[in-house]
N, C-alpha and C positions, 0 to 999 in steps of 0.2 A: 299261751300263744295270746299275741295281741288280738285287739279287733281287725286291722288290715289284713291281717292272716287269715282269721275266721271268715271274714268278708269274702278273701280271695278265694278259698276252698270251698265257701257256699257256693260263688258263682260256678267255680271250673264242676259241682257237681251238677247244679242246674243247667249248665250248657251240654255237658254230657248226658245228661236225661233227655235233653231236648232234641240233639243231635240222634242217639240212639232210638227216639221214638220215633223221629223221621224215616230212620233207616228198618227199622220195625214196618213202618207203614209202609214204604216202598217195597221191600220183601211182599210182606202179605199182598198187596197191590199185585206184584210178580206173579203169588202162587194164584190169586184168585183169575188173574187173567191165563193161567196155562191150564186151569181146570176148571171145568163148570161148577163141580161140586167145592163146598165150603171144605176147608182143611179140617181135620180130627184135632180135638182138641188138643192132643199128646205131640201132633204136627207144629200145631200154633205155638204151644207151650216152648218145643224145642226152637221153633224160628225165633221167636221173643228172647229165650236164654242164648244164642248166640249173637243178636243184635242190641241187645237192652242190658241183661244180667251181665254180659262176658265185660262189657266195660268198665268195670269196677271188679266184679267176682271171678273174670275170668274165665277162661275158654272150658280150662279145668276144673273150673271152681277154686282154685287155691288163694284166692283172693289178692291175685297181682294183675289182674286188668289194668289196661294204661291210665284211665282214671284213677282206680283206685290206688295206684302207686303215688298220687299227688295228696291223697286225703291223710288229714292229722291222725284220726281211728281210721285203721285199716281193717276192709272188708273179713270176714271171717273165712275161715278155709274150711271151705264144703268137706273136704276129704278127711277131716278130722274127726275121728271116734268121740271125742271128748267132746267139741263142738257140738256132735250128731245128739251127744246124748243131753246137752245142757239145754236145750229148746225142744218143746212140743209140736207136735204138727200144725197145731190151730196158731202157735206162734209166727211160725213161718208163712201160713197164708195171709195172717193179717198182717205181718209186716210189707209182705208184696202189696197189698190194696191198700194200707193206710199208712206207711212207712215205717220205721225203725221204732222211732219215737212211741210210738202207740203199743208196741211192748217192751218198751224198757228199755231198748235198744239206741243206737245212732241214730241221733236225728239228721247225718248226712246219709242212709238209707230213704230216697225218696219214697211218696207214693205215687200210688199207678191206679188211682179210684175207677179208674175205667174198666178194670179189670176185675173189679167188683162185681161188675152186670156178666163176668164171665167165669164163674166158681170153678166150673169145668176146665177151664184153661189155668186156673191157679191152683187148682188141686193136681194136675200134671208138670205144672211148675214146682210144686213142693214133693213130689216124687222123683223130678230130675233132681232135686240137690239131696235128697233123701238117697238115691242111687250114685251119689257121687262119692261117700261113705266107703265104697265097695272096690270102686275103679278107679282108673285115673285117666279113662279113656273121655272124649268129650261127650257131651249128651247128644250130642247132634250126629255124633256116629254109632245108632245103634242098629 
């Protein structure tokens, strides 16, 4: 892959991250205004998965999200038992907070360091990823 293509793919990944973060913030603001209570970590993680993670990883966790299709290194299929066995819970959580490169995976997996301040949300996201190994339903439809 040449430099121009690499730069373009990184730009797509960064642009999608910014877009999904904005959509996540809007969705969470809607949730907060709808109820006076804070959403549970699980609800927040489900919302985050659908607005942010699914952009690359797909709603079903199959790695076929709209941005994921454009990446040179395709996101993993979370439904795959082989993939699930290949990664520890701690690696999933670290990849979410600090990016794929932190755990020896693709540098195209961006870091979400603000989630490091929300370990209960990261744990819930990891649980959603793990649950995808046994179901093909969307993690938001539980």
